[in-house]
N, C-alpha and C positions, 0 to 999 in steps of 0.2 A: 881153273882160269885158263879162257880162250888166247890163242896165241895167234896172230896175224902171219897166215903162211907168206903172205906176199910183201912184207915188213923188208926195208932194204934191196927189195928189186926194182928196176927200174921197168917204165910202161911196156917197152917190149917184152921184158922178161916176164912180167907179169901176164901179159896175154899171151904167150907163149906156154908157161906153164899152166893157164887155164884152158888151152886148147882154141882158144878164141882170136889168136891173131890174125888169121885171114876174114873173119867175119868182120873186124875192127876194122883192118884195110879196107875193103871194101865199103865198109860205112863212110870212112874216110873220102874214099874215092869219089862216092855218090853225093856226098853232103849230106846224109842221113844222120843229124844230130840226135834225135830220139833214140836209135840203135847204139850210138857213140856211147851217150851217156848210159843207157842202159849197160852195156858192155863193161863201162868204166865202172859201174857200181858192183858188178860181179866180181871185181877185183880189187874189192876193198876201197874204191875212191869213194869220199863223202859226195851227197847230190850236188853241194855248191860246187866242190873239185871237181866232179866230173861233167858240170855244165858248162864252167871255165873253159877246162879244155877242148871239149865238142866245139865250142864257138871259136875256140882258137883254130883248130884243124877246118873249121868252116870258112873262116877268114883268110887262112893259108893252108891250103891242103899239103904244100912241101914241108911245113912244119914236121908232118911225119913220114919221115923220108921213105920207109920199108914199105911201101905199098907195094901191090902186087903188080 
């Protein structure tokens, strides 16, 4: 049985643990929803949740406060 290594972690913790925090932050800053969605899926966000989260950050980049 496979266990989700990101279970219980915040988005920032997931991105940091996966080593993609900076890439995600750059995608938010540039409004690149495709990259945001792809990176979110890498940390076990389902596609619909990844797309919704990317849209949130596209509409309000300040919702992701840890940008570079």
